[in-house]
C-alpha positions as CSV (number, residue, x, y, z in Angstrom):
1,M,-25.8,-18.0,-35.5
2,L,-25.6,-14.4,-34.1
3,I,-29.0,-14.8,-32.4
4,E,-27.9,-18.1,-30.8
5,T,-24.7,-16.4,-29.6
6,I,-26.7,-13.6,-28.1
7,R,-28.9,-16.0,-26.3
8,V,-25.9,-17.8,-24.7
9,V,-24.2,-14.6,-23.7
10,D,-27.5,-13.2,-22.2
11,T,-27.9,-16.4,-20.2
12,I,-24.3,-16.3,-18.9
13,A,-24.7,-12.6,-18.0
14,R,-28.0,-13.1,-16.1
15,E,-27.0,-16.2,-14.2
16,A,-23.6,-14.8,-13.2
17,M,-25.1,-11.5,-12.2
18,L,-27.8,-13.2,-10.1
19,F,-25.2,-15.3,-8.3
20,A,-22.8,-12.5,-7.8
21,A,-25.4,-9.9,-6.8
22,T,-26.9,-12.3,-4.2
23,G,-23.5,-12.9,-2.7
24,L,-22.6,-9.2,-2.7
25,L,-26.0,-8.4,-1.1
26,I,-25.5,-10.9,1.8
27,G,-21.9,-9.7,2.4
28,G,-22.9,-6.1,2.1
29,I,-25.7,-6.4,4.6
30,D,-23.3,-8.1,7.0
31,D,-20.8,-5.2,6.6
32,V,-23.6,-2.6,7.1
33,M,-24.6,-4.3,10.4
34,V,-21.1,-3.8,11.7
35,D,-21.0,-0.2,10.4
36,L,-24.3,0.6,12.1
37,L,-23.1,-0.8,15.4
38,Y,-20.0,1.3,15.1
39,L,-22.0,4.5,14.3
40,R,-24.2,3.8,17.3
41,H,-21.1,3.3,19.4
42,R,-19.7,6.6,18.2
43,W,-23.1,8.4,18.7
44,R,-23.0,7.4,22.3
45,G,-19.5,8.8,22.6
46,Q,-17.8,5.4,23.2
47,G,-15.7,5.3,20.0
48,R,-13.9,8.6,20.1
49,S,-10.2,9.1,21.0
50,R,-11.0,10.7,24.3
51,L,-8.3,9.0,26.2
52,R,-4.9,10.7,26.1
53,L,-1.5,9.9,27.2
54,A,-1.8,12.5,30.0
55,D,-4.9,10.6,31.3
56,L,-3.0,7.3,31.7
57,G,-0.8,8.2,34.6
58,V,1.8,5.7,35.7
59,S,1.5,2.0,36.4
60,A,1.0,1.0,40.0
61,Q,3.0,-2.1,39.4
62,P,5.8,-1.2,36.9
63,G,7.8,-4.1,35.5
64,R,10.1,-5.2,32.8
65,I,8.7,-5.5,29.3
66,A,10.2,-7.9,26.7
67,V,9.8,-6.8,23.0
68,F,10.0,-9.7,20.6
69,V,11.0,-9.1,17.0
70,A,11.1,-12.1,14.7
71,A,13.6,-11.8,11.8
72,W,14.2,-14.1,8.9
73,D,16.3,-12.6,6.0
74,E,15.8,-9.1,7.4
75,A,19.4,-7.7,7.1
76,A,18.2,-4.8,5.1
77,V,15.9,-3.4,7.8
78,I,16.5,-5.0,11.2
79,G,19.5,-2.8,12.1
80,G,17.6,0.4,11.4
81,M,14.5,-0.8,13.2
82,V,16.3,-1.8,16.4
83,R,18.4,1.4,16.5
84,T,15.3,3.5,16.0
85,A,13.4,1.6,18.7
86,L,16.2,2.0,21.2
87,A,16.3,5.8,20.4
88,R,12.5,6.1,20.6
89,F,11.2,3.9,23.4
90,D,10.5,6.0,26.5
91,H,10.5,3.4,29.2
92,H,12.8,2.7,32.1
93,D,12.9,-1.1,32.0
94,Y,12.7,-3.1,28.8
95,R,14.7,-5.7,26.8
96,L,14.5,-6.1,23.0
97,Y,14.8,-9.7,21.8
98,V,15.5,-10.4,18.1
99,G,15.0,-13.9,16.9
100,V,17.2,-15.0,14.0
101,Y,18.2,-18.3,12.3
102,P,21.7,-19.9,12.2
103,N,21.6,-20.0,8.4
104,D,21.0,-16.3,8.1
105,P,24.4,-14.7,8.9
106,A,23.6,-11.3,7.4
107,T,20.7,-10.8,9.7
108,I,22.8,-12.1,12.7
109,D,25.6,-9.7,11.9
110,A,23.2,-6.7,11.6
111,V,21.6,-7.5,15.0
112,A,25.0,-8.3,16.7
113,A,26.4,-4.9,15.6
114,V,23.7,-3.2,17.7
115,A,23.7,-5.7,20.5
116,E,27.4,-5.1,21.1
117,T,26.7,-1.5,21.9
118,D,23.5,-1.8,23.9
119,P,22.9,-4.4,26.6
120,R,19.1,-4.0,26.2
121,V,19.3,-5.9,22.9
122,R,19.3,-9.7,23.1
123,L,20.3,-11.7,20.0
124,V,18.5,-15.0,20.0
125,I,19.7,-17.6,17.5
126,G,17.1,-20.4,17.1
127,P,18.0,-24.1,17.1
128,S,16.8,-24.7,13.5
129,D,17.7,-23.4,10.1
130,G,15.1,-21.0,8.6
131,P,12.6,-20.4,7.5
132,T,10.3,-22.2,9.9
133,T,7.3,-20.3,11.0
134,K,7.1,-17.0,12.8
135,A,5.6,-18.7,15.8
136,D,8.6,-21.1,16.0
137,N,10.8,-18.0,16.0
138,L,8.8,-16.4,18.7
139,N,9.0,-19.5,20.9
140,A,12.8,-19.3,20.7
141,M,12.6,-15.8,22.1
142,W,10.2,-17.0,24.8
143,R,12.7,-19.6,26.0
144,A,15.4,-17.0,26.0
145,A,13.3,-14.5,28.0
146,L,12.5,-17.2,30.6
147,G,16.2,-18.0,30.9
148,D,17.0,-14.3,31.5
149,E,14.2,-14.2,34.1
150,A,15.8,-17.1,36.0
151,R,19.3,-15.6,35.8
152,D,18.5,-12.0,36.5
153,G,15.6,-12.3,38.9
154,H,13.5,-9.8,37.0
155,R,10.1,-11.2,36.3
156,L,8.6,-10.0,33.1
157,K,5.3,-8.0,33.1
158,A,4.4,-8.2,29.5
159,I,5.6,-9.4,26.1
160,V,5.2,-7.0,23.2
161,L,5.3,-8.2,19.6
162,H,6.8,-6.2,16.7
163,D,7.8,-6.8,13.1
164,A,11.3,-6.2,11.7
165,E,10.1,-3.2,9.6
166,D,8.1,-1.4,12.3
167,V,8.4,2.3,13.2
168,V,7.6,2.2,17.0
169,H,5.9,5.0,18.9
170,P,8.0,6.6,21.6
171,H,5.3,6.1,24.3
172,E,3.9,2.7,23.4
173,L,5.7,0.8,26.2
174,R,4.4,3.4,28.7
175,V,0.9,2.7,27.4
176,F,1.4,-1.1,27.6
177,D,2.9,-0.8,31.1
178,R,-0.2,1.0,32.4
179,L,-3.0,-0.8,30.6
180,I,-1.6,-4.3,31.1
181,D,-2.3,-3.8,34.8
182,T,-6.0,-4.3,34.1
183,H,-6.0,-6.3,30.8
184,D,-4.5,-9.5,29.5
185,V,-3.8,-8.2,26.0
186,V,-3.7,-4.8,24.5
187,Q,-3.6,-4.0,20.8
188,L,-2.6,-0.6,19.4
189,P,-3.7,0.7,16.0
190,V,-1.5,-0.2,13.0
191,L,-1.2,2.6,10.4
192,P,0.6,1.5,7.3
193,L,2.7,4.1,5.6
194,V,1.9,5.0,2.1
195,K,5.1,4.4,0.1
196,P,6.0,7.1,-2.5
197,G,5.7,5.7,-6.0
198,S,3.2,3.0,-4.8
199,R,0.2,5.0,-3.7
200,L,-2.2,2.4,-5.1
201,V,-0.7,-0.9,-3.9
202,S,0.9,0.1,-0.6
203,G,-1.9,2.6,0.1
204,H,-4.6,0.0,-0.1
205,Y,-3.2,-1.4,3.2
206,A,-3.6,2.0,4.7
207,D,-7.3,2.0,3.8
208,E,-7.9,-1.5,5.0
209,F,-6.2,-1.1,8.3
210,A,-7.9,2.3,8.8
211,E,-11.3,0.8,8.4
212,H,-10.5,-2.3,10.4
213,H,-8.8,-0.5,13.3
214,T,-11.2,2.4,13.4
215,A,-14.6,0.6,13.2
216,Q,-14.4,-3.2,12.9
217,L,-12.0,-4.2,15.7
218,P,-13.3,-1.8,18.3
219,I,-16.9,-3.1,17.7
220,R,-15.6,-6.6,17.9
221,C,-14.2,-5.9,21.3
222,A,-17.3,-4.0,22.4
223,L,-19.5,-7.1,21.5
224,G,-17.3,-9.3,23.6
225,A,-15.9,-11.3,20.7
226,G,-12.3,-12.6,20.7
227,M,-9.9,-9.9,19.5
228,P,-7.5,-11.2,16.8
229,L,-4.0,-9.7,17.2
230,A,-2.3,-7.9,14.4
231,G,1.0,-9.6,15.2
232,T,2.6,-6.2,15.9
233,G,1.9,-3.4,18.3
234,C,0.4,-5.7,20.8
235,A,1.2,-6.6,24.4
236,I,0.3,-9.8,26.2
237,A,0.5,-10.2,30.0
238,R,3.2,-12.5,31.0
239,A,0.9,-14.5,33.2
240,M,-1.6,-15.1,30.4
241,L,1.2,-16.2,28.0
242,A,2.6,-18.5,30.6
243,D,-0.8,-20.1,31.1
244,I,-1.2,-20.7,27.4
245,A,2.3,-22.1,27.2
246,A,1.5,-24.6,30.0
247,E,-1.4,-25.9,27.9
248,R,0.9,-26.4,24.9
249,G,3.9,-28.1,26.4
250,G,5.8,-25.0,27.3
251,M,5.6,-23.0,24.1
252,P,2.9,-20.3,23.9
253,F,3.0,-19.8,20.1
254,D,1.7,-22.6,17.9
255,A,4.7,-23.4,15.6
256,T,2.4,-25.1,13.0
257,S,0.4,-21.9,12.5
258,L,0.9,-19.4,9.7
259,T,-1.1,-16.7,11.6
260,E,-0.2,-17.3,15.2
261,D,-1.2,-13.7,16.1
262,Y,-4.8,-14.2,14.9
263,E,-5.1,-17.6,16.7
264,L,-3.5,-16.3,19.9
265,G,-6.0,-13.5,20.2
266,L,-8.9,-15.9,19.8
267,R,-7.4,-18.2,22.4
268,I,-7.0,-15.4,24.9
269,G,-10.7,-14.5,24.4
270,E,-11.8,-18.1,24.9
271,R,-9.9,-18.3,28.2
272,G,-11.8,-15.2,29.4
273,G,-8.9,-12.9,29.0
274,R,-9.5,-9.1,29.2
275,C,-8.8,-7.6,25.8
276,L,-8.5,-4.0,24.9
277,F,-8.0,-2.2,21.6
278,A,-6.3,1.0,22.7
279,R,-6.9,4.1,20.6
280,I,-5.0,6.7,22.5
281,G,-4.2,10.2,21.4
282,D,-0.6,11.3,21.9
283,G,-1.2,15.0,21.8
284,T,1.1,15.6,18.8
285,A,0.6,16.0,15.1
286,A,0.9,12.2,14.7
287,G,-2.4,11.9,16.6
288,L,-2.2,8.4,17.9
289,V,0.0,6.0,19.8
290,A,0.3,3.5,16.9
291,V,2.6,1.4,14.9
292,R,3.7,2.6,11.4
293,A,5.4,0.5,8.7
294,Y,5.7,0.1,5.0
295,F,3.6,-2.7,3.7
296,P,4.2,-4.5,0.3
297,A,4.4,-2.0,-2.5
298,T,4.1,-4.4,-5.5
299,I,1.2,-6.6,-6.6
300,P,3.3,-9.8,-6.4
301,A,4.5,-9.1,-2.9
302,A,1.0,-8.0,-1.7
303,T,-0.4,-11.2,-3.3
304,R,2.0,-13.4,-1.3
305,Q,1.1,-11.7,1.9
306,K,-2.7,-11.7,1.3
307,A,-2.5,-15.4,0.3
308,R,-0.8,-16.2,3.6
309,W,-3.4,-14.3,5.6
310,M,-6.2,-16.1,3.7
311,I,-4.7,-19.5,4.4
312,G,-4.0,-18.8,8.1
313,I,-7.4,-17.2,8.8
314,A,-10.0,-18.5,6.4
315,L,-8.7,-21.9,5.3
316,A,-6.2,-23.7,7.6
317,G,-7.2,-21.3,10.5
318,W,-10.8,-22.6,10.2
319,D,-9.6,-26.2,10.5
320,R,-7.4,-25.3,13.5
321,T,-9.6,-23.0,15.6
322,G,-13.1,-24.1,14.6
323,W,-15.9,-22.2,16.3
324,S,-15.7,-20.6,19.7
325,S,-16.0,-22.8,22.7
326,V,-17.6,-19.8,24.4
327,P,-21.4,-19.8,24.0
328,R,-21.4,-16.2,22.6
329,W,-23.1,-15.6,19.3
330,T,-21.1,-12.5,18.6
331,D,-17.9,-14.5,18.6
332,H,-19.3,-17.0,16.1
333,W,-20.5,-14.1,13.9
334,M,-17.0,-12.5,13.9
335,R,-15.3,-15.8,13.1
336,M,-17.7,-16.3,10.2
337,R,-16.8,-12.8,8.9
338,D,-13.1,-13.8,9.2
339,R,-13.7,-16.9,7.1
340,R,-15.8,-15.5,4.3
341,A,-12.8,-14.3,2.2
342,P,-12.5,-17.2,-0.2
343,L,-16.2,-17.2,-0.9
344,A,-16.1,-13.4,-1.3
345,V,-13.3,-13.7,-3.9
346,L,-15.4,-16.3,-5.8
347,V,-18.4,-13.9,-5.8
348,L,-16.2,-11.1,-6.9
349,A,-14.7,-13.1,-9.7
350,V,-18.2,-14.1,-10.9
351,A,-19.3,-10.4,-10.7
352,Y,-16.5,-9.5,-13.1
353,V,-17.5,-12.3,-15.4
354,A,-21.1,-10.9,-15.3
355,A,-19.9,-7.4,-16.1
356,L,-17.9,-8.7,-19.1
357,A,-20.7,-10.8,-20.3
358,W,-23.2,-7.9,-20.0
359,G,-20.8,-5.6,-21.9
360,L,-20.4,-8.2,-24.7
361,G,-24.1,-8.8,-24.8
362,T,-24.8,-5.1,-25.1
363,G,-22.5,-4.9,-28.1
364,L,-24.0,-8.0,-29.7
365,H,-27.6,-6.7,-29.3
366,A,-26.5,-3.4,-30.9
367,L,-25.0,-5.3,-33.8
368,A,-28.1,-7.4,-34.2
369,G,-30.5,-4.4,-33.7
370,T,-32.3,-6.2,-30.9
371,A,-33.3,-4.9,-27.4
372,L,-31.6,-5.9,-24.2
373,P,-33.6,-8.3,-22.1
374,T,-35.2,-6.9,-18.9
375,D,-35.4,-8.6,-15.6
376,R,-37.0,-7.0,-12.5
377,L,-35.2,-9.2,-10.0
378,A,-31.9,-8.6,-11.7
379,T,-32.6,-4.8,-11.7
380,W,-33.5,-4.8,-8.0
381,L,-30.4,-6.8,-7.1
382,L,-28.2,-4.5,-9.2
383,L,-29.6,-1.3,-7.6
384,S,-29.3,-2.8,-4.1
385,T,-25.7,-4.0,-4.5
386,T,-24.7,-0.7,-6.1
387,A,-26.1,1.2,-3.1
388,L,-24.2,-1.1,-0.7
389,L,-21.0,-0.5,-2.7
390,G,-21.6,3.2,-2.4
391,W,-22.0,2.8,1.4
392,R,-18.8,0.7,1.6
393,L,-16.8,3.3,-0.3
394,A,-18.2,6.1,1.9
395,M,-17.2,4.2,5.1
396,R,-13.7,3.5,3.8
397,F,-13.4,7.2,2.8
398,A,-14.4,8.3,6.3
399,C,-12.1,5.9,8.1
400,T,-9.1,6.8,5.9
401,A,-9.8,10.5,6.2
402,R,-9.8,10.1,10.0
403,C,-6.4,8.4,10.0
404,Y,-4.6,9.9,7.0
405,G,-6.5,13.0,5.9
406,R,-8.8,13.8,3.0
407,R,-6.2,13.5,0.3
408,E,-5.5,9.9,1.0
409,A,-9.3,9.3,1.5
410,I,-9.8,10.3,-2.1
411,W,-7.2,7.8,-3.2
412,S,-9.0,5.1,-1.1
413,I,-11.8,4.9,-3.8
414,P,-9.6,3.6,-6.7
415,R,-7.5,1.6,-4.2
416,F,-10.7,-0.3,-3.2
417,F,-10.6,-1.9,-6.7
418,V,-6.9,-2.5,-6.5
419,G,-7.5,-4.4,-3.3
420,N,-10.1,-6.5,-5.1
421,L,-7.6,-7.3,-7.9
422,I,-5.0,-8.4,-5.3
423,A,-7.5,-10.6,-3.6
424,L,-8.5,-12.2,-6.9
425,V,-4.8,-13.1,-7.6
426,A,-4.1,-14.2,-4.1
427,A,-7.0,-16.6,-3.8
428,P,-5.7,-19.3,-6.2
429,R,-2.2,-19.1,-4.6
430,A,-3.8,-19.6,-1.1
431,I,-5.9,-22.6,-2.3
432,I,-2.9,-24.3,-3.9
433,R,-0.8,-23.9,-0.8
434,Y,-3.7,-25.0,1.5
435,V,-4.2,-28.2,-0.6
436,A,-0.4,-28.8,-0.3
437,M,-0.7,-28.5,3.5
438,L,-3.6,-30.9,3.6
439,R,-1.3,-33.4,1.7
440,G,1.4,-33.0,4.4
441,A,3.5,-30.0,3.3
442,T,5.3,-28.3,6.2
443,P,4.1,-24.7,6.9
444,V,6.9,-22.2,6.3
445,W,7.3,-18.5,6.6
446,D,6.3,-17.1,3.2
447,K,7.5,-13.6,4.0
448,T,7.8,-10.6,1.9
449,R,10.7,-8.2,1.3
450,H,10.5,-5.3,3.8
451,E,11.7,-1.7,3.8
452,F,12.4,0.5,6.8
453,P,12.0,4.3,6.4
454,I,15.4,5.3,7.7
455,G,15.5,9.1,7.8
456,D,11.8,9.1,7.0
457,T,10.2,8.6,10.4
458,H,8.5,11.9,10.0
459,A,6.2,10.0,7.7
460,S,4.5,8.6,10.8
461,A,3.1,12.1,11.5
462,V,-0.4,11.7,10.2
463,P,-3.5,13.2,11.5
464,A,-5.8,11.3,13.9
């Protein structure tokens, strides 16, 4: 009986390990290719933060900038965010639109309290009860901005997107005003704040964004692939947004999308829009003109957010956006990378099954006094994937160190595995919701509870 059990466990361990190792090998090589392109980019001096605020100068065609902030059930943070933005923004002509819902009186009251004291704040109450989707909320603000244009005679130059929990950079509107002269969309880096007491969960966002916005997104732009937007800290030229709105019956944001920012960035790329990821030094201890914010600090909250991203990008997003209409292989490659998340989670789950089966098998062999089976292919795959894991951890360490310093970089190693755990928990939730959408369920804003670091904005001062 024991020998038969050992045989079954060995078979499960071997087959699971071969499947997982093959998947990890393919994904790891894919990642290394992007890393090598980034290192080549850096070697040539194209990836360094050489551009500084002082180098930008002023716009030859200054104009009004509209800042859109979508808010559903954000009474706890929206007042602090808007007040801080008004105090920080260093720009002569902007208006801050906050989109709310008629069935959310607490958020309405919080925004109205600020709007009553500052004419630059525009409270926009949408026509429908919430939650709808963030895109639907943004469309309400677009209608309000067009109405203000017609009434005031001030044509907008750009629309900037922010979230209700963002800590804005004082000079970001100046950056947008200058760079939007020559580009259709500009994205700033997003640097999540590491929340005290949640270094592992909230901090894993810092590592992921550091890697994505240090290496992956700049290379994506350098290859000419469409640049997905982060949904915050980005500016879109008014003319480009109006052209997209004309294609969609007057509304630029697709109200049926859960990740309107991702899809909008790809759409701009397909239309031949000039995209720029702007990594600009600000000459201070903070290092970069970037957006800072607290991200989810608990596993349940992070799971909900990751599930929404997985649905919007890898599942429903694939159905909605398909492959690029532009005959550019780099764009197809990047979209493939975007959509591999569900498969990657499956591979990861099988890898953990293989590890458990191997551990169990080792114990059973010791109990029976028999030798562990050997397999040259399995050994080679194990060594290869272990080397790729080491490379991945080293890249993440380097990117986190560049954005947050060496102390947080050390934490990025255990946080890598925390991120894997969150992805494993998020995947089933994403699949269940996606199946419900296929059966006709209406997409809604599955938001997470936010915090704004009032009195803690010094936390944004991290090294570049």
